[in-house]
C-alpha positions as CSV (number, residue, x, y, z in Angstrom):
1,G,0.0,0.0,0.0
2,T,0.9,3.6,0.2
3,A,2.1,5.5,3.3
4,A,1.4,9.2,3.4
5,I,4.2,11.6,4.3
6,G,4.2,12.2,8.0
7,G,1.4,9.7,8.6
8,I,1.0,6.6,10.7
9,D,0.7,3.2,9.1
10,E,-1.4,0.3,10.3
11,E,1.3,-1.0,12.5
12,G,1.6,2.3,14.4
13,T,4.9,3.4,13.0
14,V,5.5,6.9,11.6
15,A,5.8,6.9,7.9
16,T,8.1,9.6,6.5
17,A,8.0,9.0,2.7
18,V,5.8,7.4,0.0
19,D,6.7,3.7,-0.3
20,T,5.2,3.0,-3.8
21,V,3.8,4.9,-6.7
22,T,0.0,4.6,-7.3
23,P,-1.9,5.4,-10.4
24,D,-4.0,8.0,-8.7
25,M,-1.0,10.1,-7.7
26,P,-0.9,13.6,-9.2
27,H,1.4,14.1,-12.1
28,H,3.8,16.4,-10.3
29,V,4.1,14.0,-7.3
30,R,5.0,11.2,-9.7
31,R,7.6,13.4,-11.3
32,I,9.2,14.1,-7.9
33,W,9.1,10.4,-7.0
34,D,10.9,9.5,-10.3
35,I,13.6,12.0,-9.5
36,Y,14.3,11.1,-5.9
37,S,13.4,7.4,-5.7
38,P,16.2,4.8,-6.1
39,Q,16.5,3.0,-9.4
40,P,16.1,-0.8,-9.5
41,D,19.8,-1.4,-10.1
42,T,20.9,1.1,-7.4
43,P,21.2,0.1,-3.7
44,R,18.8,2.1,-1.5
45,E,21.5,3.1,1.0
46,D,23.2,5.1,-1.7
47,Y,20.3,7.6,-1.7
48,P,19.2,10.1,1.0
49,T,16.8,8.6,3.5
50,S,14.2,11.3,2.8
51,F,13.2,14.0,0.5
52,L,14.0,16.6,3.1
53,Q,17.6,15.3,3.5
54,T,18.1,15.6,-0.2
55,L,16.9,19.2,-0.2
56,A,19.1,20.0,2.8
57,H,22.1,18.5,1.0
58,R,21.5,20.5,-2.1
59,Q,21.0,23.6,-0.1
60,F,24.3,23.1,1.6
61,E,26.1,22.6,-1.7
62,A,24.5,25.7,-3.1
63,R,25.6,27.7,0.0
64,E,29.2,26.4,-0.5
65,D,29.1,27.4,-4.1
66,M,27.8,30.8,-3.2
67,M,30.6,31.4,-0.6
68,R,33.3,30.3,-3.1
69,E,31.8,32.7,-5.6
70,E,31.9,35.5,-3.1
71,L,35.5,34.8,-2.3
72,T,36.5,35.3,-5.9
73,Q,35.0,38.7,-5.9
74,I,36.7,40.1,-2.7
75,R,39.1,42.8,-3.5
76,T,39.3,45.1,-0.4
77,G,39.6,44.7,3.3
78,E,36.1,46.1,3.8
79,E,34.7,43.3,1.6
80,A,36.8,40.7,3.4
81,I,35.5,41.9,6.8
82,A,31.9,41.8,5.5
83,Y,32.4,38.3,4.2
84,F,33.6,36.9,7.6
85,A,31.0,38.9,9.5
86,K,28.4,37.2,7.3
87,H,29.7,33.6,7.2
88,G,31.9,33.4,10.3
89,D,33.6,30.0,10.6
90,E,31.4,28.3,8.0
91,S,33.8,29.3,5.2
92,D,36.6,26.8,4.1
93,V,39.0,29.8,3.9
94,K,39.8,31.0,7.4
95,V,42.2,33.9,6.7
96,L,42.6,36.5,4.0
97,Y,45.8,38.5,3.6
98,C,45.9,42.2,2.9
99,R,48.2,45.2,2.6
100,R,47.7,48.9,2.6
101,S,46.1,50.2,-0.6
102,Q,48.2,52.4,-2.9
103,V,46.8,56.0,-2.5
104,D,48.0,59.5,-3.1
105,P,51.1,60.2,-0.8
106,R,49.3,63.4,0.4
107,E,46.5,61.3,1.8
108,F,46.5,59.1,4.9
109,R,44.2,56.1,4.6
110,P,45.2,53.5,7.2
111,Y,41.9,51.5,6.9
112,D,42.1,51.1,3.1
113,L,43.3,47.5,2.5
114,T,43.8,45.4,-0.6
115,V,43.4,41.6,-0.6
116,I,46.6,39.9,-1.8
117,P,47.8,36.3,-2.2
118,E,49.6,34.8,0.8
119,D,52.9,34.6,-1.0
120,E,52.8,38.4,-1.8
121,R,52.2,39.6,1.8
122,G,55.8,41.0,2.4
123,D,57.1,42.1,5.8
124,E,54.1,44.2,6.8
125,F,50.7,42.9,6.2
126,F,47.2,42.3,7.6
127,M,45.4,39.1,8.4
128,I,41.6,39.2,8.3
129,S,39.5,36.3,9.8
130,S,36.2,35.8,11.6
131,K,38.1,36.6,14.8
132,G,39.3,40.0,13.8
133,V,42.1,41.9,12.0
134,V,45.8,41.2,12.9
135,H,48.4,43.8,11.8
136,V,51.8,42.2,11.5
137,L,54.9,44.4,11.6
138,P,58.5,43.4,11.3
139,N,60.4,43.6,14.6
140,S,57.3,44.7,16.4
141,P,54.4,43.0,18.3
142,S,51.4,42.2,16.2
143,E,48.2,44.1,16.9
144,H,44.8,42.4,17.0
145,T,41.5,44.3,16.5
146,N,38.0,42.8,16.6
147,L,36.0,43.1,13.4
148,G,33.4,45.3,15.2
149,D,36.1,47.6,16.6
150,W,37.9,47.9,13.3
151,M,34.7,48.8,11.4
152,H,33.8,51.4,14.1
153,Q,37.3,53.0,13.9
154,A,37.2,53.0,10.1
155,M,33.7,54.7,10.2
156,V,34.9,57.3,12.7
157,F,38.0,58.0,10.6
158,T,35.9,58.4,7.4
159,V,33.7,60.9,9.2
160,L,36.7,62.9,10.5
161,I,38.4,63.2,7.1
162,S,35.1,64.4,5.6
163,M,35.5,67.6,7.7
164,S,37.5,70.3,5.9
165,F,40.0,70.8,8.8
166,F,41.1,67.2,8.8
167,R,40.7,66.7,5.0
168,N,43.0,69.7,4.3
169,Y,45.3,69.2,7.3
170,L,48.4,68.0,5.5
171,T,48.1,70.5,2.7
172,G,47.4,73.3,5.2
173,K,50.3,72.3,7.4
174,A,52.7,72.3,4.4
175,F,51.4,75.7,3.4
176,H,51.8,77.0,6.9
177,E,55.4,75.8,7.1
178,W,56.2,77.4,3.7
179,R,54.7,80.7,4.8
180,Q,56.6,80.7,8.0
181,G,59.8,80.0,6.2
182,A,59.2,82.7,3.7
183,R,58.5,85.2,6.5
184,R,61.8,84.3,8.1
185,L,63.7,84.8,4.9
186,V,62.2,88.3,4.4
187,Y,63.0,89.1,8.1
188,R,66.6,88.1,7.7
189,A,67.0,90.1,4.5
190,I,65.6,93.2,6.1
191,R,67.8,92.7,9.2
192,L,70.9,92.4,7.0
193,R,70.1,95.6,5.1
194,L,69.6,97.5,8.4
195,T,72.8,96.2,9.8
196,R,74.7,97.4,6.8
197,R,73.3,101.0,7.1
198,L,74.2,101.3,10.8
C-alpha cells in the first residue's frame, strides 16, 4: 500500500515517505518520485533517506558554491570583513591577507586595505579572519582588533576626514610651514640691510 508523508501506518509506525507509486498520484508528485526514488539497479542506501535530507544536502552545496563565488569577488579589506562577518567560521577559507592600498602620498588612509595572495604579503601585512584583524609588523608585536572595533574605527576616521579641517590638514600644514619659512627669509633680508646701514 501507500504510506502518506508524516502519517502513521497500520502497525503504528510513523511513515516519512511514499513507499510506492500509485496510479491515482498527481502528475507532479509522480515526477518528484521519479527524481528522488532509487532506481532498480541502485542500492537504496546510496540515496538520501528522505526527500528533506536531499533538499538540505543540495541547499548546503548551493551555499558552499555561493561562498566560493563571493571569495573570488573580494578585493578590499572592507569586503573581506563583510564576508567573515556574514559567514563566520562556515567558510573553508579561514584567513585573507591584505596590505595597505596604494593611495596619493598626500592622503593618509590607514583603513584602506587590498586583498593579496599569501605569497605576496611582504614584511608588513594584515590578516583578516572571523576573529578580527591582525596587523603584522617586522620587529614589532602584532596588533589584533575585533571586526566590530575595526569597522567602528574606520567609520569614525571616514567621518573625520570628511571635515574640511582634517581633510586639508596635511596641505594646510605644508602651506603654513612654507609661509613661516618665507617670512623668516624676508625678516633676515631686512635685518641684513639695516645692519649694513648702521
